[in-house]
FIFILO-451960 format. One line per field, with one value per residue: residue number from 1; residue in one letter; x, z, y of N, C-alpha, C in turn. Coordinates in Angstrom, 3 decimals. Example, Ala and Ser with C-alpha at 12.3 -4.5 7.8 and 13.67 -1.06 7.14 Angstrom:
// residues 2
seq = c(1/2)
type = c(A/S)
n_px = c(13.190/12.850)
n_pz = c(7.800/7.080)
n_py = c(-5.690/-2.250)
ca_px = c(12.300/13.670)
ca_pz = c(7.800/7.140)
ca_py = c(-4.500/-1.060)
c_px = c(13.200/12.900)
c_pz = c(7.800/7.870)
c_py = c(-3.300/0.030)
***
This chain:
// residues 280
seq = c(1/2/3/4/5/6/7/8/9/10/11/12/13/14/15/16/17/18/19/20/21/22/23/24/25/26/27/28/29/30/31/32/33/34/35/36/37/38/39/40/41/42/43/44/45/46/47/48/49/50/51/52/53/54/55/56/57/58/59/60/61/62/63/64/65/66/67/68/69/70/71/72/73/74/75/76/77/78/79/80/81/82/83/84/85/86/87/88/89/90/91/92/93/94/95/96/97/98/99/100/101/102/103/104/105/106/107/108/109/110/111/112/113/114/115/116/117/118/119/120/121/122/123/124/125/126/127/128/129/130/131/132/133/134/135/136/137/138/139/140/141/142/143/144/145/146/147/148/149/150/151/152/153/154/155/156/157/158/159/160/161/162/163/164/165/166/167/168/169/170/171/172/173/174/175/176/177/178/179/180/181/182/183/184/185/186/187/188/189/190/191/192/193/194/195/196/197/198/199/200/201/202/203/204/205/206/207/208/209/210/211/212/213/214/215/216/217/218/219/220/221/222/223/224/225/226/227/228/229/230/231/232/233/234/235/236/237/238/239/240/241/242/243/244/245/246/247/248/249/250/251/252/253/254/255/256/257/258/259/260/261/262/263/264/265/266/267/268/269/270/271/272/273/274/275/276/277/278/279/280)
type = c(M/S/G/I/F/S/G/A/D/I/Q/N/Y/H/R/D/G/Y/V/F/A/R/G/L/F/T/A/E/E/I/G/L/L/V/E/A/A/H/H/D/K/A/L/D/E/A/A/T/S/L/D/D/G/E/G/N/R/V/R/L/S/L/W/N/Y/P/G/D/G/I/Y/G/M/F/A/R/C/R/R/I/V/D/S/V/E/Q/L/I/G/G/E/V/Y/H/Y/H/S/K/M/V/L/K/D/A/R/T/G/G/A/W/A/W/H/Q/D/Y/G/Y/W/Y/Q/N/G/L/L/F/P/D/L/C/S/V/M/I/A/V/D/G/A/T/Q/E/N/G/C/L/Q/L/L/R/G/S/Q/N/M/G/R/V/N/H/I/L/S/G/E/Q/A/G/A/D/M/E/R/V/E/E/A/K/K/R/L/D/L/V/H/A/E/M/E/P/G/D/A/V/F/F/H/S/N/T/L/H/A/S/G/A/N/N/S/E/N/S/R/W/A/M/I/C/C/Y/N/A/A/S/N/N/P/Y/K/E/S/H/H/P/G/Y/T/R/L/E/K/V/D/D/G/E/I/L/R/V/G/K/D/D/A/A/R/A/S/V/E/F/A/D/I/E/N/N/D/Q/S/A/K/V/L/A/E/D/E/S)
n_px = c(3.834/2.704/3.782/6.127/8.569/10.807/12.146/14.873/15.313/14.957/17.060/19.169/18.796/19.438/22.061/23.290/22.290/20.407/17.769/16.566/13.511/12.396/10.326/8.248/6.079/3.554/3.687/1.502/0.756/3.095/3.221/1.071/2.009/4.260/3.023/1.480/3.460/5.223/3.584/2.812/2.321/2.452/4.260/6.552/6.923/7.348/9.805/13.030/16.229/19.349/22.788/25.490/28.069/29.823/29.069/26.830/23.276/20.663/17.237/14.573/11.566/9.519/7.405/5.534/3.231/1.384/-1.076/-4.087/-3.915/-2.336/0.378/0.202/-1.132/0.795/2.726/1.266/0.391/-0.164/1.670/4.116/4.237/3.674/5.840/8.054/7.585/8.142/10.938/11.732/10.613/8.260/5.513/5.358/5.522/4.716/7.395/8.392/8.013/9.587/10.329/12.853/14.252/16.037/17.174/17.636/20.949/21.431/21.076/22.476/24.937/24.519/25.966/27.990/26.294/24.521/21.163/20.374/22.438/21.706/19.071/19.407/19.680/17.116/15.996/15.796/16.385/17.275/18.457/16.205/14.874/13.655/14.138/12.437/13.151/11.624/11.760/10.873/11.510/13.679/16.721/20.110/23.717/24.674/22.733/22.891/22.334/21.372/23.920/25.296/26.977/27.699/26.784/27.520/25.910/26.570/28.630/27.702/26.567/27.963/29.921/28.610/28.983/28.583/28.424/28.708/25.421/24.443/24.190/26.926/28.689/31.596/34.330/36.802/36.315/34.449/35.997/37.785/35.961/35.082/37.225/36.950/34.371/31.773/30.883/27.781/25.827/22.703/20.970/17.902/14.707/11.762/9.357/10.690/12.100/14.110/14.829/16.265/18.468/18.666/21.246/22.835/25.395/25.126/24.983/24.844/25.548/26.094/23.667/24.379/23.121/20.652/18.240/15.750/16.031/14.008/12.900/10.901/10.949/10.052/9.930/10.195/9.584/10.151/7.415/8.016/10.167/9.707/10.354/12.132/11.905/10.410/10.504/11.121/10.040/7.380/6.281/5.209/2.509/-0.350/-0.323/-2.481/-3.018/-3.515/-5.299/-3.623/-4.832/-5.814/-4.020/-4.318/-7.029/-7.173/-5.224/-6.324/-8.382/-8.852/-9.886/-9.365/-6.708/-5.456/-3.238/-0.321/0.721/3.404/6.665/8.521/11.584/13.924/13.494/12.584/14.046/15.428/17.517/19.444/20.075/21.288/23.582/24.819/25.327/27.104/29.272/29.983)
n_pz = c(3.630/0.718/-2.742/-5.490/-5.137/-4.450/-1.661/-2.161/-3.926/-2.212/-0.431/-2.225/-2.842/-0.407/-0.215/-2.595/-3.013/-4.852/-7.046/-9.954/-11.833/-14.323/-17.130/-15.606/-16.158/-18.648/-22.292/-23.211/-20.936/-20.406/-22.780/-22.634/-20.639/-21.897/-24.011/-22.555/-21.100/-23.063/-24.355/-22.536/-21.837/-19.550/-17.906/-19.449/-19.468/-16.789/-16.305/-14.909/-15.821/-15.373/-14.964/-15.740/-14.967/-16.981/-19.026/-20.255/-20.102/-18.014/-18.019/-15.670/-14.091/-11.237/-8.613/-5.558/-4.569/-5.510/-6.927/-8.989/-11.619/-14.506/-13.821/-11.072/-10.822/-11.543/-9.512/-7.237/-7.517/-6.500/-7.369/-7.394/-4.847/-2.800/-3.261/-2.723/-0.009/0.797/0.536/2.210/4.573/5.875/6.269/3.748/2.442/-0.179/-1.187/-3.156/-6.730/-9.963/-13.307/-15.416/-18.017/-20.401/-23.178/-26.697/-27.897/-26.478/-23.784/-20.603/-18.244/-15.077/-11.994/-9.867/-7.047/-3.910/-3.051/-0.411/0.469/-0.485/0.464/3.180/4.207/4.623/7.054/7.584/9.559/9.112/6.479/5.245/2.690/-0.643/-4.120/-7.217/-10.429/-13.463/-16.721/-19.183/-21.808/-23.794/-22.180/-22.613/-22.727/-24.568/-24.673/-22.164/-19.741/-16.373/-13.923/-11.460/-8.351/-7.175/-4.009/-2.715/-0.925/1.561/2.382/3.841/4.445/2.184/1.984/0.264/-2.412/-4.454/-7.948/-10.784/-11.203/-9.751/-6.963/-5.919/-4.979/-2.850/-4.802/-4.390/-2.651/-4.206/-6.432/-5.187/-4.305/-6.741/-7.488/-5.988/-6.093/-8.157/-11.236/-12.523/-15.396/-15.914/-18.134/-19.763/-20.984/-22.236/-19.663/-17.921/-14.591/-11.918/-8.546/-5.992/-3.196/-0.905/-0.249/-2.223/-4.463/-7.464/-10.937/-14.168/-17.693/-20.361/-22.956/-25.937/-28.159/-30.813/-29.665/-27.233/-23.637/-21.398/-18.052/-15.339/-11.935/-8.891/-5.538/-2.225/1.268/4.455/6.657/9.317/9.359/9.547/8.728/10.915/10.650/8.676/5.095/1.556/0.584/1.411/4.787/6.589/4.888/4.534/2.133/-0.404/-1.830/-5.132/-7.209/-9.639/-12.155/-12.490/-13.849/-16.627/-16.867/-16.142/-17.838/-20.357/-20.380/-21.341/-19.984/-17.381/-17.024/-15.148/-14.450/-12.332/-9.475/-10.117/-8.722/-7.740/-8.401/-8.512/-6.712/-4.338/-3.422/-0.724/0.146/-1.846/-1.574/0.971/0.505/-1.329/0.258/2.059/0.414/-0.197)
n_py = c(-22.784/-21.223/-20.879/-20.642/-21.875/-24.577/-26.475/-26.763/-24.648/-22.459/-22.844/-22.452/-19.778/-18.519/-19.288/-18.353/-15.807/-15.147/-16.322/-17.864/-17.674/-19.166/-18.544/-17.469/-15.885/-16.103/-15.989/-14.537/-13.050/-11.514/-10.183/-8.415/-6.731/-5.660/-4.277/-2.433/-0.986/0.045/1.782/3.618/6.753/8.351/6.971/7.194/9.987/10.416/9.402/9.482/10.534/9.184/9.780/7.592/7.913/7.583/9.117/8.143/7.491/6.247/5.588/5.808/4.937/5.194/3.943/3.982/2.691/-0.145/-0.147/-0.601/-1.245/-2.813/-2.960/-3.138/-5.578/-7.423/-6.914/-7.552/-10.128/-13.518/-15.346/-14.064/-12.690/-14.608/-16.233/-14.588/-14.328/-16.914/-16.865/-14.763/-15.567/-14.917/-12.543/-10.001/-6.635/-4.275/-2.435/-0.714/-0.259/-0.326/0.747/-0.008/1.640/0.861/1.949/1.215/1.330/3.678/3.351/3.551/2.203/0.454/1.125/-1.018/-2.177/-2.560/-3.113/-2.694/-1.150/1.254/1.590/1.489/4.023/4.749/4.140/1.409/-1.290/-3.882/-6.097/-7.274/-7.630/-8.132/-8.163/-8.401/-8.948/-8.614/-9.702/-7.635/-6.996/-9.112/-10.043/-9.684/-10.127/-8.309/-6.288/-5.235/-6.781/-7.750/-8.204/-10.342/-10.970/-13.996/-15.125/-12.801/-11.501/-12.319/-10.755/-8.673/-5.287/-3.009/-0.043/2.786/5.108/8.071/7.595/9.209/9.989/7.974/5.704/3.896/0.896/0.631/0.417/-0.794/-2.905/-4.262/-5.074/-6.839/-8.728/-9.725/-11.262/-13.513/-14.459/-15.844/-14.367/-13.692/-13.586/-12.407/-13.448/-13.346/-14.442/-12.736/-12.578/-14.248/-14.248/-12.943/-13.373/-11.532/-10.978/-8.208/-7.475/-8.486/-7.982/-6.221/-5.246/-3.632/-3.647/-1.223/-0.620/-1.832/-2.649/-3.023/-3.312/-2.603/-2.796/-3.293/-3.555/-4.627/-4.028/-5.276/-4.514/-5.714/-5.545/-7.031/-7.416/-7.290/-5.648/-2.945/0.439/2.693/5.355/7.970/8.000/8.406/6.090/3.807/2.976/0.018/-1.286/-3.053/-5.583/-6.265/-9.170/-10.546/-12.864/-14.870/-14.835/-12.292/-10.722/-11.170/-10.484/-7.744/-6.736/-7.048/-5.310/-2.236/-0.032/-0.660/-0.398/1.338/3.979/4.262/6.250/8.042/8.457/11.373/11.268/12.839/14.943/13.820/11.638/10.657/8.993/9.137/11.817/11.891/10.373/12.046/14.281/13.163/12.889/15.434)
ca_px = c(3.695/2.582/4.760/6.631/9.900/11.046/13.094/16.208/15.371/15.103/18.436/20.041/18.658/20.195/23.483/23.799/21.796/19.424/17.235/15.814/12.203/12.254/8.947/7.315/4.879/3.324/3.884/0.345/0.830/4.177/2.869/0.209/2.864/5.061/2.146/1.110/4.615/5.782/2.622/2.390/2.868/2.743/5.493/7.649/7.123/7.798/11.132/14.194/17.416/20.486/24.090/26.164/29.458/30.590/28.449/25.607/22.175/19.624/15.955/13.941/10.295/9.338/6.163/5.542/2.053/1.209/-2.268/-5.025/-3.695/-1.581/1.608/-0.184/-1.494/2.059/3.366/0.427/-0.062/0.316/2.820/5.309/4.265/3.818/7.194/8.936/7.397/8.919/12.353/11.916/10.220/7.112/4.751/6.057/4.681/5.291/8.254/8.174/8.311/10.169/10.579/14.147/14.049/17.362/16.823/18.615/22.123/21.612/20.909/23.747/25.195/24.268/27.160/27.873/25.676/23.558/19.955/20.352/23.399/20.944/17.872/19.834/19.449/15.678/15.532/15.597/17.416/17.745/18.395/15.182/14.151/13.896/13.719/12.082/13.296/10.865/12.216/9.829/12.176/14.745/17.928/21.326/24.918/24.824/21.858/23.109/21.579/21.788/25.047/25.257/28.091/27.111/27.176/28.006/25.058/27.222/29.606/27.067/26.416/29.186/29.761/28.226/29.278/27.981/29.171/27.798/24.222/24.010/24.901/27.691/29.437/33.040/34.871/37.923/35.739/33.827/37.049/38.273/34.889/35.044/38.308/36.604/32.988/31.383/30.093/26.680/25.057/21.298/20.304/16.532/13.686/10.600/8.555/11.557/12.331/15.135/14.587/17.592/18.587/18.980/22.687/23.541/26.002/24.690/25.258/24.484/26.318/25.369/22.956/25.065/22.378/19.551/17.013/15.564/16.052/13.183/12.648/10.120/11.507/9.152/10.729/9.364/10.213/9.488/6.516/8.692/11.300/9.130/11.347/11.954/11.661/9.768/11.363/10.366/9.352/6.404/6.361/4.346/1.145/-0.769/-0.389/-3.628/-2.641/-4.564/-5.123/-2.793/-5.660/-6.120/-3.109/-4.956/-8.302/-6.921/-4.424/-7.164/-9.418/-8.198/-10.395/-8.844/-5.261/-5.211/-1.830/0.056/1.245/4.852/7.405/9.447/12.853/14.930/13.241/12.125/14.849/16.243/18.725/20.430/20.527/22.212/24.839/25.422/25.828/28.274/30.367/30.302)
ca_pz = c(2.923/-0.717/-3.562/-6.580/-4.896/-3.695/-0.561/-2.743/-4.454/-1.084/0.029/-3.212/-2.687/0.766/-0.484/-3.729/-2.993/-5.916/-7.649/-11.178/-12.081/-15.778/-17.588/-14.512/-16.789/-19.989/-23.392/-23.256/-19.799/-20.570/-23.940/-22.168/-19.916/-22.923/-24.705/-21.641/-20.731/-24.210/-24.817/-21.364/-21.954/-18.203/-17.469/-20.215/-19.034/-15.394/-16.210/-14.553/-16.548/-14.459/-15.586/-15.189/-14.682/-18.224/-20.049/-20.736/-19.184/-17.856/-17.602/-14.597/-13.530/-9.957/-7.891/-4.239/-4.300/-6.731/-7.664/-9.476/-13.042/-14.861/-13.025/-9.757/-10.868/-11.487/-8.207/-6.163/-7.798/-5.549/-7.963/-6.923/-3.428/-1.989/-3.458/-1.936/1.403/1.024/0.648/3.382/5.739/6.553/5.523/3.146/1.826/-1.369/-0.825/-4.345/-8.016/-10.926/-14.657/-15.920/-19.443/-21.026/-24.587/-27.667/-28.237/-25.627/-22.370/-19.894/-17.302/-13.653/-11.202/-8.872/-5.814/-3.180/-2.781/0.994/0.597/-0.831/1.299/4.571/4.613/4.791/8.368/7.638/10.437/8.637/5.018/4.985/1.505/-1.840/-5.373/-8.287/-11.741/-14.511/-18.054/-20.082/-23.057/-23.600/-21.580/-23.058/-22.392/-25.524/-24.365/-20.805/-18.747/-14.973/-13.494/-10.021/-7.756/-6.409/-2.606/-2.183/0.172/2.815/2.740/4.615/3.734/1.738/1.877/-1.064/-2.745/-5.727/-9.183/-11.649/-10.427/-9.157/-5.787/-6.229/-3.872/-2.770/-5.846/-3.892/-2.152/-5.329/-7.227/-4.423/-4.313/-8.075/-7.565/-5.187/-6.312/-9.554/-11.886/-13.237/-16.289/-15.816/-19.428/-19.557/-22.005/-21.687/-18.773/-16.879/-13.474/-10.950/-7.203/-5.380/-1.846/-0.924/-0.098/-3.351/-5.345/-8.849/-11.848/-15.546/-18.676/-21.279/-24.044/-27.201/-29.194/-31.470/-28.978/-25.896/-22.545/-20.305/-16.992/-14.195/-10.684/-7.746/-4.323/-1.074/2.581/5.475/7.516/10.607/9.171/9.317/8.963/12.165/10.333/7.379/3.956/0.311/0.373/2.505/5.864/6.409/4.382/4.198/0.696/-0.810/-2.936/-6.103/-7.912/-10.828/-13.320/-12.611/-14.813/-17.941/-16.840/-16.152/-18.999/-21.562/-20.201/-21.474/-18.963/-16.068/-16.976/-14.461/-14.220/-10.935/-9.156/-10.218/-7.743/-8.206/-7.893/-8.378/-5.573/-3.134/-3.080/0.406/0.272/-2.761/-1.017/2.076/-0.087/-1.936/1.329/2.601/-0.517/-0.380)
ca_py = c(-21.507/-21.448/-20.182/-21.477/-22.404/-25.812/-26.315/-26.586/-23.278/-21.543/-23.015/-21.817/-18.330/-18.079/-19.541/-17.584/-14.439/-14.964/-17.537/-17.574/-18.295/-19.124/-18.686/-17.165/-15.350/-16.636/-15.042/-13.646/-12.130/-10.547/-9.375/-7.326/-5.790/-4.979/-3.337/-1.350/-0.166/0.757/2.787/4.384/8.104/8.858/6.317/7.793/11.371/10.419/8.794/10.283/10.100/9.213/9.596/6.417/8.233/7.416/9.953/7.507/7.713/5.232/6.166/5.035/5.416/4.505/4.229/3.357/1.864/-0.939/0.254/-1.614/-1.457/-4.013/-3.020/-3.619/-6.991/-8.162/-6.742/-8.089/-11.499/-14.513/-16.031/-13.364/-12.318/-15.816/-16.758/-13.731/-14.674/-18.134/-16.530/-13.895/-16.341/-14.318/-11.545/-8.873/-5.600/-3.653/-1.311/0.103/-0.895/0.603/0.272/0.429/1.854/0.890/2.026/0.726/2.134/4.858/3.020/3.463/1.113/0.667/0.832/-2.086/-1.689/-3.382/-2.335/-2.282/-0.057/2.457/1.716/1.620/5.408/4.983/3.703/-0.040/-1.851/-5.180/-6.243/-8.293/-7.195/-8.932/-7.546/-9.334/-8.336/-9.302/-9.314/-7.150/-7.348/-10.075/-9.473/-10.361/-9.378/-7.218/-5.141/-4.746/-7.554/-7.722/-9.025/-10.575/-11.694/-15.093/-15.224/-11.522/-11.016/-12.697/-9.727/-7.625/-4.019/-2.350/1.406/3.257/6.492/8.438/7.411/9.952/10.294/6.715/5.236/2.702/0.300/0.851/-0.444/-1.596/-4.153/-4.982/-5.721/-7.993/-9.730/-10.336/-12.247/-14.701/-14.880/-16.023/-13.332/-14.328/-12.722/-12.827/-13.401/-13.806/-14.254/-12.037/-13.418/-14.791/-13.337/-13.319/-12.866/-11.394/-10.444/-6.777/-7.279/-9.071/-7.000/-6.378/-4.137/-3.980/-2.918/-0.340/-1.284/-1.581/-3.364/-2.316/-3.709/-2.054/-3.759/-2.804/-4.533/-4.154/-4.552/-5.132/-4.640/-6.050/-5.496/-7.838/-6.646/-7.143/-4.733/-1.620/1.491/3.437/6.763/8.158/8.287/8.528/4.819/3.673/2.006/-1.142/-1.142/-4.409/-5.819/-7.077/-10.042/-10.855/-14.127/-14.716/-14.577/-10.864/-10.105/-11.208/-9.763/-6.303/-6.404/-7.032/-4.292/-0.938/0.887/-1.059/-0.201/2.606/4.246/4.446/7.575/7.943/9.247/12.398/10.750/13.889/15.828/13.128/10.465/11.066/8.179/9.714/13.092/11.630/9.960/13.224/15.112/12.493/13.065/16.860)
c_px = c(3.687/3.598/5.341/7.893/9.908/11.989/14.507/16.377/15.633/16.527/19.409/19.989/19.509/21.689/24.046/23.386/20.791/18.900/16.409/14.466/11.948/10.788/7.928/5.997/4.778/3.571/2.727/0.407/1.906/3.919/1.994/1.016/3.728/4.228/1.819/2.288/5.118/4.829/2.127/3.064/3.263/4.040/6.694/7.959/7.658/9.235/12.193/15.402/18.633/21.784/24.820/27.632/30.363/29.989/27.210/24.521/21.209/18.359/15.256/12.649/9.977/8.009/6.139/4.382/1.645/0.004/-3.065/-4.894/-2.826/-0.263/1.308/-0.543/-0.250/2.648/2.586/0.038/0.593/1.561/4.133/5.314/4.426/5.234/8.231/8.808/8.060/10.382/12.642/11.579/9.072/6.479/5.655/5.036/5.448/6.080/8.268/8.406/8.897/10.283/11.904/14.054/15.418/17.166/17.974/19.694/22.403/21.558/22.242/23.823/24.693/25.523/26.909/27.311/24.888/22.317/19.933/21.374/22.742/19.805/18.191/19.545/17.993/15.124/15.224/16.728/18.045/17.615/17.367/14.268/14.547/13.367/13.451/12.168/12.589/11.357/11.013/10.273/13.201/15.996/19.134/22.534/25.074/23.945/21.876/22.325/22.160/22.985/24.987/26.551/27.529/27.678/27.591/27.131/25.676/28.307/29.019/27.002/27.780/28.927/29.478/28.549/28.619/28.956/28.315/26.616/23.652/24.818/25.610/28.464/30.914/33.748/36.098/37.415/35.100/34.889/37.627/37.231/34.843/36.151/37.914/35.231/32.685/30.558/29.051/25.973/23.627/20.603/18.921/15.688/12.542/9.714/9.361/11.696/13.489/14.811/15.961/17.540/19.051/20.461/23.489/24.093/25.570/24.954/24.672/25.297/25.445/24.693/23.616/24.353/21.327/18.213/16.936/15.674/15.332/12.961/11.824/10.676/10.538/9.950/9.810/10.202/9.441/8.606/7.165/9.828/10.811/10.170/11.063/11.765/11.030/10.809/10.484/9.716/8.483/6.825/5.358/2.932/0.700/-0.953/-1.556/-3.242/-3.832/-4.266/-4.381/-3.598/-6.015/-5.195/-3.761/-6.247/-8.069/-6.170/-5.225/-8.245/-8.749/-8.622/-9.810/-7.345/-4.918/-3.724/-1.572/0.501/2.762/5.525/8.283/10.819/13.837/14.751/12.943/12.980/15.847/17.536/19.812/20.965/21.537/23.563/25.561/26.028/27.076/29.508/30.823/31.213)
c_pz = c(1.419/-1.464/-4.574/-6.230/-4.085/-2.539/-1.073/-3.303/-3.333/-0.518/-0.918/-3.109/-1.517/0.612/-1.504/-3.715/-4.078/-6.339/-8.868/-11.171/-13.576/-16.163/-16.511/-15.055/-18.218/-21.034/-23.472/-22.140/-20.022/-21.777/-23.559/-21.399/-20.888/-23.607/-23.813/-21.380/-21.904/-24.777/-23.679/-21.395/-20.580/-17.668/-18.158/-19.720/-17.602/-15.237/-15.864/-15.263/-15.654/-15.210/-14.927/-14.861/-15.884/-19.361/-20.669/-19.681/-19.200/-17.396/-16.633/-14.180/-12.308/-9.338/-6.601/-4.006/-5.582/-7.565/-8.188/-10.974/-13.288/-14.093/-11.639/-9.734/-10.880/-10.084/-7.082/-6.378/-6.841/-6.053/-7.517/-5.409/-2.531/-2.081/-2.727/-0.453/1.754/1.312/1.891/4.665/6.517/5.689/4.971/2.674/0.663/-0.964/-1.944/-5.578/-8.938/-12.281/-15.097/-17.438/-20.118/-22.532/-25.491/-27.927/-27.295/-24.139/-21.686/-18.949/-15.908/-12.889/-10.262/-7.577/-5.147/-2.962/-1.336/1.253/0.324/0.165/2.788/5.100/4.972/6.122/8.466/8.451/9.873/7.111/4.596/3.849/0.320/-3.045/-6.403/-9.608/-12.775/-15.856/-18.904/-21.525/-22.755/-23.078/-21.975/-22.597/-23.302/-25.177/-22.889/-19.733/-17.348/-14.761/-11.977/-9.577/-6.793/-4.988/-1.969/-1.070/1.527/3.241/3.707/3.816/3.442/1.662/0.431/-1.207/-4.077/-6.869/-10.291/-10.807/-9.794/-7.902/-6.126/-5.025/-3.977/-3.720/-5.406/-3.393/-3.279/-6.125/-6.493/-4.413/-5.653/-8.272/-6.909/-5.521/-7.803/-10.036/-12.770/-14.101/-16.342/-17.169/-19.273/-20.801/-21.397/-20.872/-17.735/-15.762/-12.634/-9.640/-6.537/-4.070/-1.891/-0.698/-1.229/-4.237/-6.780/-9.627/-13.197/-16.489/-19.510/-22.363/-25.368/-28.380/-29.828/-30.779/-27.598/-24.862/-21.369/-19.305/-15.900/-12.948/-9.550/-6.486/-3.114/0.206/3.534/6.342/8.870/10.562/8.904/9.618/10.252/11.925/8.950/6.301/2.712/-0.095/1.595/3.604/5.608/6.000/3.939/2.691/0.387/-2.044/-3.874/-6.741/-9.216/-12.080/-13.524/-13.598/-16.189/-17.950/-16.957/-17.411/-20.278/-21.512/-20.221/-20.373/-17.585/-15.939/-16.336/-14.204/-12.724/-10.717/-9.119/-9.234/-8.440/-7.648/-7.612/-7.105/-4.271/-2.695/-1.986/0.524/-0.644/-2.201/0.110/1.532/-0.688/-0.855/1.952/1.717/-0.620/0.739)
c_py = c(-21.765/-20.589/-21.153/-22.243/-23.689/-25.512/-26.080/-25.178/-22.274/-21.627/-22.322/-20.298/-17.842/-18.336/-18.556/-16.112/-14.134/-16.332/-17.119/-18.291/-18.171/-19.330/-18.397/-16.629/-15.861/-15.551/-14.063/-12.614/-11.075/-9.664/-8.196/-6.280/-4.999/-3.904/-2.144/-0.420/0.665/1.815/3.673/5.758/8.648/8.258/6.950/9.198/11.446/9.932/9.833/9.694/10.284/8.940/8.431/6.670/8.106/8.237/9.353/7.647/6.538/5.925/5.222/5.710/4.563/4.895/3.413/2.392/1.148/-0.573/-0.928/-1.858/-2.675/-4.103/-3.584/-5.090/-7.874/-8.106/-7.399/-9.551/-12.495/-15.232/-15.393/-13.236/-13.541/-16.374/-15.913/-14.067/-15.998/-17.791/-15.698/-14.643/-15.738/-13.259/-10.435/-7.838/-4.985/-2.412/-0.281/-0.763/0.154/-0.077/0.872/0.456/1.992/0.795/1.595/1.774/3.300/4.535/2.805/2.280/1.489/0.263/-0.345/-1.509/-2.808/-2.520/-1.851/-1.173/1.282/2.672/1.811/3.014/5.680/4.483/2.234/-0.664/-3.125/-5.274/-7.290/-7.854/-8.063/-8.164/-8.626/-8.581/-9.199/-8.795/-8.928/-7.390/-8.435/-9.384/-10.314/-9.550/-8.165/-6.027/-4.761/-5.454/-7.366/-8.648/-9.150/-11.248/-12.722/-15.128/-13.913/-10.969/-11.336/-11.717/-8.704/-6.342/-3.403/-0.847/1.799/4.742/6.808/8.205/8.019/10.379/9.029/6.420/3.934/2.211/0.648/-0.118/-1.234/-2.946/-4.960/-5.730/-6.930/-9.110/-10.455/-11.361/-13.564/-15.276/-14.962/-14.843/-14.002/-13.288/-13.247/-12.630/-14.027/-13.564/-13.448/-12.989/-14.149/-13.766/-13.852/-12.608/-12.715/-10.611/-8.993/-6.489/-7.923/-7.964/-7.266/-5.093/-4.499/-3.116/-2.005/-1.173/-0.894/-2.224/-2.455/-2.580/-3.066/-3.174/-3.129/-3.927/-3.874/-4.824/-4.233/-5.434/-4.804/-6.005/-6.394/-6.946/-6.370/-6.131/-3.314/-0.534/2.258/4.933/6.844/8.442/8.390/7.215/4.528/2.713/0.891/-0.743/-2.522/-4.565/-6.754/-7.889/-10.255/-12.201/-13.888/-14.372/-13.118/-10.165/-10.050/-10.395/-8.268/-5.904/-6.308/-5.961/-2.920/0.026/0.584/-0.836/1.132/2.778/4.406/5.888/7.486/8.897/10.277/12.051/11.877/14.709/15.104/11.955/10.828/10.259/8.702/11.030/12.885/11.232/11.167/14.133/14.494/12.731/14.513/17.383)
***
């Protein structure tokens, strides 16, 4: 199976719950994504603002289908998809992508959570999913970079409750896990990426810097893990991979930068609604 990862990388992913891909995208490629995202009026207008439970807010734009624009070229490129298939061990499809818009001085924190703790509500029987976070802007501890608990995917699914307007993992278990597992700060340069398991506990701090910390996250589900019921994210849809060179071709063609269809998170996110009902 093709992809960027060595056998040792794959072993590390299954041991640690994540693996970094430094310099996955060139300065030119990531520059085109930065330009497109920071000037995308539709992405900005579609962003939902979520309270972090501390009075700060994080903006998020999400879409289910990758499309044919520059966002889609990143999400569909073989460099990512073939590598996710190495980690999952078979065919995957695009579950959704999102842009996390953590703005300077105002971007809030993300509570500790597992992606599967959230997506479990969507009819997924197994945690056979992988997320790929691409650093659009540089990510540092000061501007609220991703934090991961190494090996926490081996805990299995942890119960999740609402924290502010976000779904967060049971903090009693998180605090005990933090005593036993290494806390890793995923500091990244633009173009770096980190691939992480859907049961890996992760969080991020508030942005206390003068620099934005935007990140694009592409999420993939195993084709064999098709949901047993409909939800706000799609069931199996064959993913048409594209050659890596399509990123530059589409990114340089203003007419080809077709926008995606952004999701209405506030009204259509069934997993958040179930969690809210469980808490009420």
